All heavy atoms as a GROMACS GRO file, in nm:
protein
  556
    1MET      N    1  -3.157   2.678  -0.128
    1MET     CA    2  -3.182   2.819  -0.173
    1MET      C    3  -3.232   2.900  -0.056
    1MET      O    4  -3.322   2.861   0.013
    1MET     CB    5  -3.292   2.816  -0.279
    1MET     CG    6  -3.328   2.949  -0.333
    1MET     SD    7  -3.464   2.957  -0.452
    1MET     CE    8  -3.435   2.823  -0.555
    2ALA      N    9  -3.166   3.006  -0.036
    2ALA     CA   10  -3.202   3.091   0.083
    2ALA      C   11  -3.303   3.193   0.044
    2ALA      O   12  -3.310   3.245  -0.067
    2ALA     CB   13  -3.074   3.165   0.126
    3LYS      N   14  -3.392   3.224   0.142
    3LYS     CA   15  -3.491   3.327   0.122
    3LYS      C   16  -3.435   3.460   0.175
    3LYS      O   17  -3.380   3.457   0.288
    3LYS     CB   18  -3.623   3.292   0.188
    3LYS     CG   19  -3.692   3.177   0.126
    3LYS     CD   20  -3.827   3.154   0.187
    3LYS     CE   21  -3.900   3.042   0.112
    3LYS     NZ   22  -4.035   3.022   0.160
    4VAL      N   23  -3.449   3.564   0.096
    4VAL     CA   24  -3.393   3.688   0.134
    4VAL      C   25  -3.505   3.797   0.126
    4VAL      O   26  -3.578   3.798   0.026
    4VAL     CB   27  -3.277   3.732   0.043
    4VAL    CG1   28  -3.224   3.868   0.074
    4VAL    CG2   29  -3.166   3.632   0.044
    5HIS      N   30  -3.519   3.876   0.227
    5HIS     CA   31  -3.615   3.984   0.226
    5HIS      C   32  -3.580   4.083   0.118
    5HIS      O   33  -3.461   4.110   0.094
    5HIS     CB   34  -3.630   4.052   0.359
    5HIS     CG   35  -3.742   4.145   0.374
    5HIS    ND1   36  -3.730   4.280   0.345
    5HIS    CD2   37  -3.871   4.124   0.410
    5HIS    CE1   38  -3.848   4.335   0.359
    5HIS    NE2   39  -3.934   4.240   0.400
    6ILE      N   40  -3.679   4.143   0.054
    6ILE     CA   41  -3.654   4.237  -0.056
    6ILE      C   42  -3.564   4.355  -0.014
    6ILE      O   43  -3.485   4.405  -0.095
    6ILE     CB   44  -3.789   4.286  -0.111
    6ILE    CG1   45  -3.770   4.365  -0.241
    6ILE    CG2   46  -3.865   4.374  -0.009
    6ILE    CD1   47  -3.730   4.284  -0.357
    7SER      N   48  -3.573   4.393   0.110
    7SER     CA   49  -3.485   4.508   0.158
    7SER      C   50  -3.339   4.470   0.159
    7SER      O   51  -3.250   4.550   0.157
    7SER     CB   52  -3.531   4.554   0.294
    7SER     OG   53  -3.509   4.451   0.396
    8GLN      N   54  -3.307   4.339   0.163
    8GLN     CA   55  -3.170   4.294   0.167
    8GLN      C   56  -3.118   4.237   0.033
    8GLN      O   57  -3.004   4.198   0.021
    8GLN     CB   58  -3.156   4.179   0.272
    8GLN     CG   59  -3.182   4.227   0.411
    8GLN     CD   60  -3.079   4.330   0.450
    8GLN    OE1   61  -2.962   4.315   0.430
    8GLN    NE2   62  -3.124   4.439   0.505
    9LEU      N   63  -3.205   4.245  -0.072
    9LEU     CA   64  -3.170   4.183  -0.201
    9LEU      C   65  -3.050   4.254  -0.262
    9LEU      O   66  -2.956   4.189  -0.311
    9LEU     CB   67  -3.287   4.191  -0.293
    9LEU     CG   68  -3.271   4.113  -0.425
    9LEU    CD1   69  -3.247   3.964  -0.393
    9LEU    CD2   70  -3.395   4.129  -0.508
   10PHE      N   71  -3.048   4.385  -0.268
   10PHE     CA   72  -2.934   4.461  -0.324
   10PHE      C   73  -2.801   4.422  -0.251
   10PHE      O   74  -2.702   4.398  -0.320
   10PHE     CB   75  -2.956   4.608  -0.314
   10PHE     CG   76  -2.846   4.692  -0.368
   10PHE    CD1   77  -2.826   4.700  -0.504
   10PHE    CD2   78  -2.756   4.754  -0.280
   10PHE    CE1   79  -2.720   4.776  -0.559
   10PHE    CE2   80  -2.649   4.827  -0.334
   10PHE     CZ   81  -2.631   4.841  -0.471
   11HIS      N   82  -2.802   4.421  -0.119
   11HIS     CA   83  -2.680   4.386  -0.044
   11HIS      C   84  -2.638   4.242  -0.069
   11HIS      O   85  -2.516   4.216  -0.080
   11HIS     CB   86  -2.702   4.415   0.104
   11HIS     CG   87  -2.730   4.559   0.133
   11HIS    ND1   88  -2.642   4.659   0.110
   11HIS    CD2   89  -2.847   4.616   0.175
   11HIS    CE1   90  -2.701   4.774   0.145
   11HIS    NE2   91  -2.824   4.751   0.185
   12THR      N   92  -2.731   4.155  -0.085
   12THR     CA   93  -2.700   4.013  -0.113
   12THR      C   94  -2.634   4.003  -0.249
   12THR      O   95  -2.529   3.932  -0.261
   12THR     CB   96  -2.827   3.931  -0.111
   12THR    OG1   97  -2.888   3.939   0.014
   12THR    CG2   98  -2.801   3.781  -0.136
   13PHE      N   99  -2.686   4.067  -0.348
   13PHE     CA  100  -2.624   4.067  -0.483
   13PHE      C  101  -2.485   4.134  -0.476
   13PHE      O  102  -2.391   4.084  -0.539
   13PHE     CB  103  -2.713   4.144  -0.584
   13PHE     CG  104  -2.814   4.049  -0.648
   13PHE    CD1  105  -2.910   3.985  -0.576
   13PHE    CD2  106  -2.810   4.033  -0.787
   13PHE    CE1  107  -3.004   3.903  -0.637
   13PHE    CE2  108  -2.904   3.953  -0.849
   13PHE     CZ  109  -3.002   3.888  -0.775
   14GLN      N  110  -2.474   4.242  -0.404
   14GLN     CA  111  -2.348   4.316  -0.392
   14GLN      C  112  -2.238   4.227  -0.337
   14GLN      O  113  -2.121   4.240  -0.372
   14GLN     CB  114  -2.375   4.440  -0.308
   14GLN     CG  115  -2.276   4.552  -0.328
   14GLN     CD  116  -2.316   4.675  -0.252
   14GLN    OE1  117  -2.392   4.669  -0.158
   14GLN    NE2  118  -2.276   4.789  -0.302
   15ARG      N  119  -2.273   4.141  -0.238
   15ARG     CA  120  -2.178   4.053  -0.174
   15ARG      C  121  -2.144   3.934  -0.263
   15ARG      O  122  -2.029   3.889  -0.271
   15ARG     CB  123  -2.224   4.004  -0.042
   15ARG     CG  124  -2.217   4.099   0.070
   15ARG     CD  125  -2.246   4.029   0.205
   15ARG     NE  126  -2.364   3.946   0.206
   15ARG     CZ  127  -2.489   3.987   0.240
   15ARG    NH1  128  -2.508   4.110   0.276
   15ARG    NH2  129  -2.586   3.902   0.237
   16ALA      N  130  -2.244   3.882  -0.337
   16ALA     CA  131  -2.224   3.757  -0.410
   16ALA      C  132  -2.156   3.778  -0.547
   16ALA      O  133  -2.073   3.692  -0.588
   16ALA     CB  134  -2.363   3.693  -0.434
   17LEU      N  135  -2.186   3.885  -0.617
   17LEU     CA  136  -2.134   3.899  -0.750
   17LEU      C  137  -1.983   3.904  -0.764
   17LEU      O  138  -1.922   3.840  -0.852
   17LEU     CB  139  -2.196   4.020  -0.821
   17LEU     CG  140  -2.349   4.004  -0.846
   17LEU    CD1  141  -2.402   4.134  -0.903
   17LEU    CD2  142  -2.377   3.890  -0.936
   18PRO      N  143  -1.908   3.977  -0.680
   18PRO     CA  144  -1.768   3.987  -0.694
   18PRO      C  145  -1.697   3.846  -0.674
   18PRO      O  146  -1.591   3.827  -0.726
   18PRO     CB  147  -1.722   4.085  -0.585
   18PRO     CG  148  -1.848   4.164  -0.555
   18PRO     CD  149  -1.959   4.073  -0.576
   19VAL      N  150  -1.752   3.759  -0.596
   19VAL     CA  151  -1.686   3.633  -0.562
   19VAL      C  152  -1.730   3.519  -0.658
   19VAL      O  153  -1.677   3.409  -0.647
   19VAL     CB  154  -1.705   3.594  -0.418
   19VAL    CG1  155  -1.638   3.693  -0.323
   19VAL    CG2  156  -1.851   3.572  -0.384
   20MET      N  157  -1.826   3.550  -0.741
   20MET     CA  158  -1.873   3.442  -0.838
   20MET      C  159  -1.765   3.419  -0.942
   20MET      O  160  -1.687   3.508  -0.982
   20MET     CB  161  -2.003   3.485  -0.907
   20MET     CG  162  -2.122   3.485  -0.816
   20MET     SD  163  -2.272   3.560  -0.884
   20MET     CE  164  -2.284   3.496  -1.048
   21VAL      N  165  -1.760   3.295  -0.998
   21VAL     CA  166  -1.670   3.265  -1.106
   21VAL      C  167  -1.753   3.268  -1.236
   21VAL      O  168  -1.875   3.258  -1.233
   21VAL     CB  169  -1.600   3.129  -1.086
   21VAL    CG1  170  -1.514   3.131  -0.961
   21VAL    CG2  171  -1.700   3.013  -1.078
   22ALA      N  172  -1.679   3.279  -1.348
   22ALA     CA  173  -1.748   3.281  -1.478
   22ALA      C  174  -1.838   3.154  -1.495
   22ALA      O  175  -1.796   3.048  -1.466
   22ALA     CB  176  -1.645   3.288  -1.590
   23GLY      N  177  -1.962   3.180  -1.542
   23GLY     CA  178  -2.055   3.072  -1.558
   23GLY      C  179  -2.154   3.057  -1.451
   23GLY      O  180  -2.254   2.989  -1.467
   24GLU      N  181  -2.125   3.112  -1.334
   24GLU     CA  182  -2.223   3.105  -1.221
   24GLU      C  183  -2.325   3.209  -1.236
   24GLU      O  184  -2.306   3.317  -1.301
   24GLU     CB  185  -2.149   3.129  -1.085
   24GLU     CG  186  -2.064   3.006  -1.046
   24GLU     CD  187  -2.016   3.021  -0.902
   24GLU    OE1  188  -1.974   3.137  -0.865
   24GLU    OE2  189  -2.010   2.923  -0.832
   25ALA      N  190  -2.442   3.187  -1.179
   25ALA     CA  191  -2.554   3.283  -1.183
   25ALA      C  192  -2.620   3.290  -1.042
   25ALA      O  193  -2.607   3.201  -0.962
   25ALA     CB  194  -2.657   3.236  -1.280
   26ILE      N  195  -2.683   3.407  -1.024
   26ILE     CA  196  -2.764   3.422  -0.905
   26ILE      C  197  -2.902   3.462  -0.943
   26ILE      O  198  -2.920   3.540  -1.044
   26ILE     CB  199  -2.701   3.526  -0.808
   26ILE    CG1  200  -2.774   3.530  -0.673
   26ILE    CG2  201  -2.686   3.662  -0.869
   26ILE    CD1  202  -2.706   3.610  -0.565
   27GLU      N  203  -3.004   3.409  -0.879
   27GLU     CA  204  -3.141   3.431  -0.924
   27GLU      C  205  -3.223   3.473  -0.804
   27GLU      O  206  -3.206   3.429  -0.691
   27GLU     CB  207  -3.201   3.297  -0.979
   27GLU     CG  208  -3.341   3.303  -1.024
   27GLU     CD  209  -3.388   3.172  -1.084
   27GLU    OE1  210  -3.324   3.070  -1.065
   27GLU    OE2  211  -3.490   3.176  -1.152
   28ALA      N  212  -3.318   3.562  -0.832
   28ALA     CA  213  -3.413   3.612  -0.732
   28ALA      C  214  -3.550   3.603  -0.795
   28ALA      O  215  -3.573   3.655  -0.904
   28ALA     CB  216  -3.381   3.753  -0.684
   29ARG      N  217  -3.641   3.538  -0.725
   29ARG     CA  218  -3.781   3.532  -0.772
   29ARG      C  219  -3.879   3.587  -0.665
   29ARG      O  220  -3.847   3.584  -0.551
   29ARG     CB  221  -3.817   3.384  -0.802
   29ARG     CG  222  -3.745   3.328  -0.919
   29ARG     CD  223  -3.791   3.187  -0.943
   29ARG     NE  224  -3.725   3.132  -1.065
   29ARG     CZ  225  -3.796   3.084  -1.164
   29ARG    NH1  226  -3.927   3.081  -1.162
   29ARG    NH2  227  -3.730   3.039  -1.271
   30THR      N  228  -3.996   3.624  -0.715
   30THR     CA  229  -4.099   3.668  -0.622
   30THR      C  230  -4.160   3.548  -0.550
   30THR      O  231  -4.128   3.434  -0.581
   30THR     CB  232  -4.212   3.736  -0.702
   30THR    OG1  233  -4.269   3.644  -0.793
   30THR    CG2  234  -4.164   3.861  -0.773
   31PHE      N  235  -4.240   3.572  -0.450
   31PHE     CA  236  -4.302   3.466  -0.375
   31PHE      C  237  -4.378   3.370  -0.463
   31PHE      O  238  -4.372   3.246  -0.447
   31PHE     CB  239  -4.396   3.526  -0.269
   31PHE     CG  240  -4.469   3.420  -0.184
   31PHE    CD1  241  -4.397   3.348  -0.089
   31PHE    CD2  242  -4.601   3.398  -0.205
   31PHE    CE1  243  -4.466   3.253  -0.012
   31PHE    CE2  244  -4.668   3.301  -0.132
   31PHE     CZ  245  -4.600   3.230  -0.036
   32LYS      N  246  -4.452   3.417  -0.561
   32LYS     CA  247  -4.529   3.336  -0.652
   32LYS      C  248  -4.444   3.269  -0.762
   32LYS      O  249  -4.491   3.190  -0.836
   32LYS     CB  250  -4.640   3.418  -0.717
   32LYS     CG  251  -4.745   3.456  -0.614
   32LYS     CD  252  -4.847   3.557  -0.666
   32LYS     CE  253  -4.904   3.531  -0.796
   32LYS     NZ  254  -5.010   3.629  -0.836
   33LYS      N  255  -4.318   3.309  -0.769
   33LYS     CA  256  -4.220   3.253  -0.860
   33LYS      C  257  -4.252   3.278  -1.008
   33LYS      O  258  -4.203   3.210  -1.096
   33LYS     CB  259  -4.200   3.105  -0.835
   33LYS     CG  260  -4.140   3.081  -0.698
   33LYS     CD  261  -4.116   2.932  -0.676
   33LYS     CE  262  -4.047   2.908  -0.548
   33LYS     NZ  263  -4.129   2.900  -0.432
   34ASP      N  264  -4.338   3.378  -1.036
   34ASP     CA  265  -4.373   3.408  -1.174
   34ASP      C  266  -4.296   3.526  -1.232
   34ASP      O  267  -4.302   3.556  -1.351
   34ASP     CB  268  -4.522   3.434  -1.189
   34ASP     CG  269  -4.571   3.552  -1.103
   34ASP    OD1  270  -4.499   3.592  -1.013
   34ASP    OD2  271  -4.684   3.600  -1.129
   35ARG      N  272  -4.216   3.591  -1.149
   35ARG     CA  273  -4.131   3.703  -1.190
   35ARG      C  274  -4.000   3.696  -1.118
   35ARG      O  275  -3.987   3.641  -1.008
   35ARG     CB  276  -4.197   3.838  -1.156
   35ARG     CG  277  -4.330   3.855  -1.221
   35ARG     CD  278  -4.394   3.984  -1.177
   35ARG     NE  279  -4.531   3.990  -1.235
   35ARG     CZ  280  -4.616   4.083  -1.205
   35ARG    NH1  281  -4.583   4.181  -1.123
   35ARG    NH2  282  -4.735   4.081  -1.258
   36GLY      N  283  -3.893   3.756  -1.181
   36GLY     CA  284  -3.769   3.754  -1.114
   36GLY      C  285  -3.652   3.809  -1.199
   36GLY      O  286  -3.681   3.863  -1.308
   37ILE      N  287  -3.536   3.793  -1.147
   37ILE     CA  288  -3.414   3.839  -1.218
   37ILE      C  289  -3.308   3.733  -1.205
   37ILE      O  290  -3.301   3.656  -1.103
   37ILE     CB  291  -3.359   3.973  -1.164
   37ILE    CG1  292  -3.342   3.970  -1.014
   37ILE    CG2  293  -3.455   4.087  -1.202
   37ILE    CD1  294  -3.277   4.095  -0.957
   38VAL      N  295  -3.225   3.720  -1.303
   38VAL     CA  296  -3.115   3.628  -1.308
   38VAL      C  297  -2.991   3.714  -1.348
   38VAL      O  298  -2.998   3.784  -1.454
   38VAL     CB  299  -3.129   3.512  -1.400
   38VAL    CG1  300  -3.006   3.421  -1.402
   38VAL    CG2  301  -3.247   3.432  -1.359
   39VAL      N  302  -2.880   3.700  -1.282
   39VAL     CA  303  -2.756   3.766  -1.316
   39VAL      C  304  -2.653   3.657  -1.341
   39VAL      O  305  -2.624   3.581  -1.250
   39VAL     CB  306  -2.710   3.867  -1.211
   39VAL    CG1  307  -2.578   3.935  -1.257
   39VAL    CG2  308  -2.813   3.973  -1.188
   40LEU      N  309  -2.604   3.649  -1.459
   40LEU     CA  310  -2.504   3.550  -1.500
   40LEU      C  311  -2.370   3.618  -1.518
   40LEU      O  312  -2.363   3.724  -1.592
   40LEU     CB  313  -2.546   3.482  -1.629
   40LEU     CG  314  -2.441   3.390  -1.700
   40LEU    CD1  315  -2.421   3.266  -1.615
   40LEU    CD2  316  -2.480   3.356  -1.841
   41LYS      N  317  -2.266   3.564  -1.459
   41LYS     CA  318  -2.134   3.621  -1.479
   41LYS      C  319  -2.069   3.554  -1.599
   41LYS      O  320  -2.037   3.430  -1.595
   41LYS     CB  321  -2.048   3.598  -1.353
   41LYS     CG  322  -1.918   3.675  -1.359
   41LYS     CD  323  -1.849   3.675  -1.224
   41LYS     CE  324  -1.729   3.765  -1.225
   41LYS     NZ  325  -1.672   3.781  -1.092
   42GLN      N  326  -2.058   3.625  -1.710
   42GLN     CA  327  -1.999   3.566  -1.834
   42GLN      C  328  -1.848   3.549  -1.819
   42GLN      O  329  -1.798   3.444  -1.858
   42GLN     CB  330  -2.024   3.659  -1.952
   42GLN     CG  331  -2.160   3.646  -2.006
   42GLN     CD  332  -2.174   3.723  -2.140
   42GLN    OE1  333  -2.125   3.840  -2.147
   42GLN    NE2  334  -2.244   3.666  -2.231
   43ASP      N  335  -1.778   3.651  -1.773
   43ASP     CA  336  -1.635   3.641  -1.754
   43ASP      C  337  -1.600   3.740  -1.643
   43ASP      O  338  -1.689   3.790  -1.574
   43ASP     CB  339  -1.555   3.665  -1.885
   43ASP     CG  340  -1.587   3.799  -1.951
   43ASP    OD1  341  -1.609   3.900  -1.875
   43ASP    OD2  342  -1.592   3.808  -2.071
   44VAL      N  343  -1.477   3.771  -1.626
   44VAL     CA  344  -1.430   3.854  -1.517
   44VAL      C  345  -1.496   3.989  -1.518
   44VAL      O  346  -1.532   4.048  -1.409
   44VAL     CB  347  -1.277   3.874  -1.518
   44VAL    CG1  348  -1.233   3.970  -1.410
   44VAL    CG2  349  -1.210   3.739  -1.506
   45ASP      N  350  -1.522   4.047  -1.633
   45ASP     CA  351  -1.576   4.185  -1.641
   45ASP      C  352  -1.713   4.202  -1.695
   45ASP      O  353  -1.762   4.314  -1.706
   45ASP     CB  354  -1.479   4.271  -1.726
   45ASP     CG  355  -1.345   4.290  -1.662
   45ASP    OD1  356  -1.342   4.302  -1.536
   45ASP    OD2  357  -1.240   4.293  -1.733
   46HIS      N  358  -1.785   4.091  -1.730
   46HIS     CA  359  -1.914   4.108  -1.795
   46HIS      C  360  -2.021   4.021  -1.729
   46HIS      O  361  -1.997   3.908  -1.692
   46HIS     CB  362  -1.903   4.071  -1.944
   46HIS     CG  363  -1.818   4.162  -2.021
   46HIS    ND1  364  -1.681   4.140  -2.038
   46HIS    CD2  365  -1.846   4.280  -2.085
   46HIS    CE1  366  -1.629   4.237  -2.105
   46HIS    NE2  367  -1.726   4.326  -2.134
   47PHE      N  368  -2.141   4.087  -1.715
   47PHE     CA  369  -2.258   4.021  -1.656
   47PHE      C  370  -2.374   4.028  -1.754
   47PHE      O  371  -2.389   4.126  -1.825
   47PHE     CB  372  -2.300   4.092  -1.528
   47PHE     CG  373  -2.197   4.077  -1.414
   47PHE    CD1  374  -2.101   4.178  -1.400
   47PHE    CD2  375  -2.199   3.972  -1.330
   47PHE    CE1  376  -2.006   4.165  -1.300
   47PHE    CE2  377  -2.105   3.964  -1.227
   47PHE     CZ  378  -2.009   4.060  -1.211
   48VAL      N  379  -2.460   3.928  -1.753
   48VAL     CA  380  -2.587   3.933  -1.826
   48VAL      C  381  -2.699   3.940  -1.723
   48VAL      O  382  -2.710   3.852  -1.639
   48VAL     CB  383  -2.605   3.807  -1.916
   48VAL    CG1  384  -2.735   3.809  -1.984
   48VAL    CG2  385  -2.492   3.800  -2.019
   49PHE      N  386  -2.776   4.045  -1.736
   49PHE     CA  387  -2.887   4.071  -1.646
   49PHE      C  388  -3.016   4.036  -1.718
   49PHE      O  389  -3.041   4.098  -1.822
   49PHE     CB  390  -2.881   4.214  -1.598
   49PHE     CG  391  -2.996   4.259  -1.507
   49PHE    CD1  392  -2.984   4.246  -1.373
   49PHE    CD2  393  -3.106   4.314  -1.562
   49PHE    CE1  394  -3.091   4.284  -1.288
   49PHE    CE2  395  -3.212   4.356  -1.480
   49PHE     CZ  396  -3.205   4.335  -1.343
   50ASN      N  397  -3.095   3.942  -1.669
   50ASN     CA  398  -3.217   3.902  -1.733
   50ASN      C  399  -3.335   3.921  -1.636
   50ASN      O  400  -3.335   3.861  -1.530
   50ASN     CB  401  -3.208   3.755  -1.778
   50ASN     CG  402  -3.329   3.709  -1.856
   50ASN    OD1  403  -3.405   3.788  -1.906
   50ASN    ND2  404  -3.349   3.580  -1.860
   51GLN      N  405  -3.429   4.002  -1.680
   51GLN     CA  406  -3.553   4.023  -1.600
   51GLN      C  407  -3.662   3.950  -1.672
   51GLN      O  408  -3.679   3.966  -1.793
   51GLN     CB  409  -3.581   4.171  -1.593
   51GLN     CG  410  -3.712   4.206  -1.523
   51GLN     CD  411  -3.749   4.355  -1.532
   51GLN    OE1  412  -3.654   4.437  -1.558
   51GLN    NE2  413  -3.870   4.388  -1.519
   52PHE      N  414  -3.742   3.872  -1.596
   52PHE     CA  415  -3.852   3.797  -1.660
   52PHE      C  416  -3.982   3.810  -1.578
   52PHE      O  417  -3.977   3.844  -1.462
   52PHE     CB  418  -3.813   3.650  -1.678
   52PHE     CG  419  -3.778   3.581  -1.551
   52PHE    CD1  420  -3.879   3.514  -1.473
   52PHE    CD2  421  -3.648   3.582  -1.502
   52PHE    CE1  422  -3.844   3.449  -1.355
   52PHE    CE2  423  -3.619   3.516  -1.382
   52PHE     CZ  424  -3.717   3.451  -1.310
   53GLY      N  425  -4.090   3.789  -1.646
   53GLY     CA  426  -4.220   3.798  -1.579
   53GLY      C  427  -4.304   3.901  -1.646
   53GLY      O  428  -4.335   3.892  -1.766
   54PHE      N  429  -4.346   4.004  -1.570
   54PHE     CA  430  -4.434   4.111  -1.623
   54PHE      C  431  -4.372   4.181  -1.739
   54PHE      O  432  -4.431   4.207  -1.838
   54PHE     CB  433  -4.467   4.210  -1.507
   54PHE     CG  434  -4.557   4.320  -1.555
   54PHE    CD1  435  -4.690   4.298  -1.576
   54PHE    CD2  436  -4.508   4.443  -1.575
   54PHE    CE1  437  -4.774   4.399  -1.618
   54PHE    CE2  438  -4.588   4.553  -1.617
   54PHE     CZ  439  -4.723   4.528  -1.638
   55ASP      N  440  -4.238   4.211  -1.726
   55ASP     CA  441  -4.162   4.280  -1.828
   55ASP      C  442  -4.037   4.199  -1.853
   55ASP      O  443  -3.967   4.162  -1.756
   55ASP     CB  444  -4.132   4.425  -1.785
   55ASP     CG  445  -4.084   4.509  -1.895
   55ASP    OD1  446  -4.115   4.480  -2.010
   55ASP    OD2  447  -4.027   4.617  -1.865
   56ASN      N  448  -4.003   4.166  -1.978
   56ASN     CA  449  -3.883   4.088  -2.006
   56ASN      C  450  -3.778   4.176  -2.068
   56ASN      O  451  -3.802   4.244  -2.167
   56ASN     CB  452  -3.917   3.968  -2.102
   56ASN     CG  453  -4.016   3.876  -2.045
   56ASN    OD1  454  -4.004   3.843  -1.930
   56ASN    ND2  455  -4.113   3.829  -2.119
   57LYS      N  456  -3.662   4.177  -2.005
   57LYS     CA  457  -3.547   4.256  -2.056
   57LYS      C  458  -3.420   4.177  -2.031
   57LYS      O  459  -3.408   4.106  -1.935
   57LYS     CB  460  -3.537   4.388  -1.977
   57LYS     CG  461  -3.647   4.481  -2.005
   57LYS     CD  462  -3.626   4.614  -1.932
   57LYS     CE  463  -3.740   4.707  -1.949
   57LYS     NZ  464  -3.725   4.830  -1.874
   58THR      N  465  -3.323   4.196  -2.122
   58THR     CA  466  -3.191   4.139  -2.110
   58THR      C  467  -3.092   4.244  -2.134
   58THR      O  468  -3.096   4.315  -2.238
   58THR     CB  469  -3.172   4.016  -2.202
   58THR    OG1  470  -3.269   3.921  -2.178
   58THR    CG2  471  -3.034   3.959  -2.184
   59LEU      N  472  -2.993   4.263  -2.046
   59LEU     CA  473  -2.885   4.362  -2.063
   59LEU      C  474  -2.753   4.289  -2.041
   59LEU      O  475  -2.738   4.206  -1.953
   59LEU     CB  476  -2.900   4.470  -1.954
   59LEU     CG  477  -3.026   4.553  -1.952
   59LEU    CD1  478  -3.027   4.640  -1.824
   59LEU    CD2  479  -3.029   4.646  -2.074
   60THR      N  480  -2.654   4.335  -2.110
   60THR     CA  481  -2.516   4.289  -2.090
   60THR      C  482  -2.440   4.410  -2.037
   60THR      O  483  -2.437   4.514  -2.105
   60THR     CB  484  -2.451   4.238  -2.216
   60THR    OG1  485  -2.533   4.127  -2.264
   60THR    CG2  486  -2.314   4.186  -2.192
   61LEU      N  487  -2.379   4.398  -1.918
   61LEU     CA  488  -2.309   4.511  -1.854
   61LEU      C  489  -2.168   4.469  -1.820
   61LEU      O  490  -2.145   4.355  -1.784
   61LEU     CB  491  -2.388   4.546  -1.730
   61LEU     CG  492  -2.529   4.589  -1.742
   61LEU    CD1  493  -2.594   4.601  -1.607
   61LEU    CD2  494  -2.546   4.721  -1.817
   62ASP      N  495  -2.080   4.567  -1.825
   62ASP     CA  496  -1.947   4.543  -1.770
   62ASP      C  497  -1.948   4.571  -1.621
   62ASP      O  498  -2.042   4.628  -1.571
   62ASP     CB  499  -1.837   4.619  -1.847
   62ASP     CG  500  -1.852   4.768  -1.835
   62ASP    OD1  501  -1.940   4.815  -1.761
   62ASP    OD2  502  -1.775   4.838  -1.899
   63SER      N  503  -1.844   4.524  -1.556
   63SER     CA  504  -1.843   4.536  -1.408
   63SER      C  505  -1.846   4.679  -1.360
   63SER      O  506  -1.905   4.705  -1.257
   63SER     CB  507  -1.723   4.461  -1.350
   63SER     OG  508  -1.602   4.513  -1.400
   64THR      N  509  -1.784   4.775  -1.428
   64THR     CA  510  -1.786   4.913  -1.384
   64THR      C  511  -1.924   4.973  -1.388
   64THR      O  512  -1.966   5.037  -1.291
   64THR     CB  513  -1.688   5.001  -1.461
   64THR    OG1  514  -1.720   4.995  -1.600
   64THR    CG2  515  -1.544   4.958  -1.440
   65SER      N  516  -2.003   4.944  -1.490
   65SER     CA  517  -2.135   5.001  -1.501
   65SER      C  518  -2.230   4.924  -1.406
   65SER      O  519  -2.325   4.984  -1.355
   65SER     CB  520  -2.189   5.000  -1.644
   65SER     OG  521  -2.195   4.873  -1.694
   66PHE      N  522  -2.208   4.798  -1.385
   66PHE     CA  523  -2.295   4.714  -1.300
   66PHE      C  524  -2.276   4.756  -1.154
   66PHE      O  525  -2.378   4.776  -1.086
   66PHE     CB  526  -2.260   4.568  -1.318
   66PHE     CG  527  -2.368   4.480  -1.260
   66PHE    CD1  528  -2.480   4.453  -1.337
   66PHE    CD2  529  -2.355   4.421  -1.136
   66PHE    CE1  530  -2.579   4.371  -1.285
   66PHE    CE2  531  -2.451   4.344  -1.083
   66PHE     CZ  532  -2.567   4.315  -1.159
   67TYR      N  533  -2.157   4.774  -1.106
   67TYR     CA  534  -2.136   4.807  -0.965
   67TYR      C  535  -2.170   4.956  -0.937
   67TYR      O  536  -2.193   4.991  -0.827
   67TYR     CB  537  -1.991   4.778  -0.924
   67TYR     CG  538  -1.965   4.629  -0.923
   67TYR    CD1  539  -1.856   4.575  -0.988
   67TYR    CD2  540  -2.048   4.540  -0.857
   67TYR    CE1  541  -1.833   4.439  -0.990
   67TYR    CE2  542  -2.024   4.403  -0.852
   67TYR     CZ  543  -1.911   4.356  -0.924
   67TYR     OH  544  -1.894   4.218  -0.921
   68SER      N  545  -2.167   5.038  -1.040
   68SER     CA  546  -2.194   5.181  -1.012
   68SER      C  547  -2.343   5.211  -1.022
   68SER      O  548  -2.387   5.320  -0.987
   68SER     CB  549  -2.120   5.273  -1.112
   68SER     OG  550  -2.167   5.246  -1.247
   69SER      N  551  -2.425   5.117  -1.064
   69SER     CA  552  -2.570   5.135  -1.074
   69SER      C  553  -2.637   5.140  -0.937
   69SER      O  554  -2.600   5.081  -0.850
   69SER     CB  555  -2.635   5.027  -1.157
   69SER     OG  556  -2.579   5.028  -1.284
   0.00000   0.00000   0.00000
């Protein structure tokens, strides 16, 4: 597992998500590992975004809304 500085997190996700296959996920956690985000690629056009820790949220997004955010 690679450590990525917070300033590079968006670019890391931007590079990784298009090349992932369905069923793969990418996870980012804080230093204390008590908060983070997980993005799961459901299929070619859909992602599940899960935020956990201080605030828990789950969103399902299609690729056009995810990449334009």
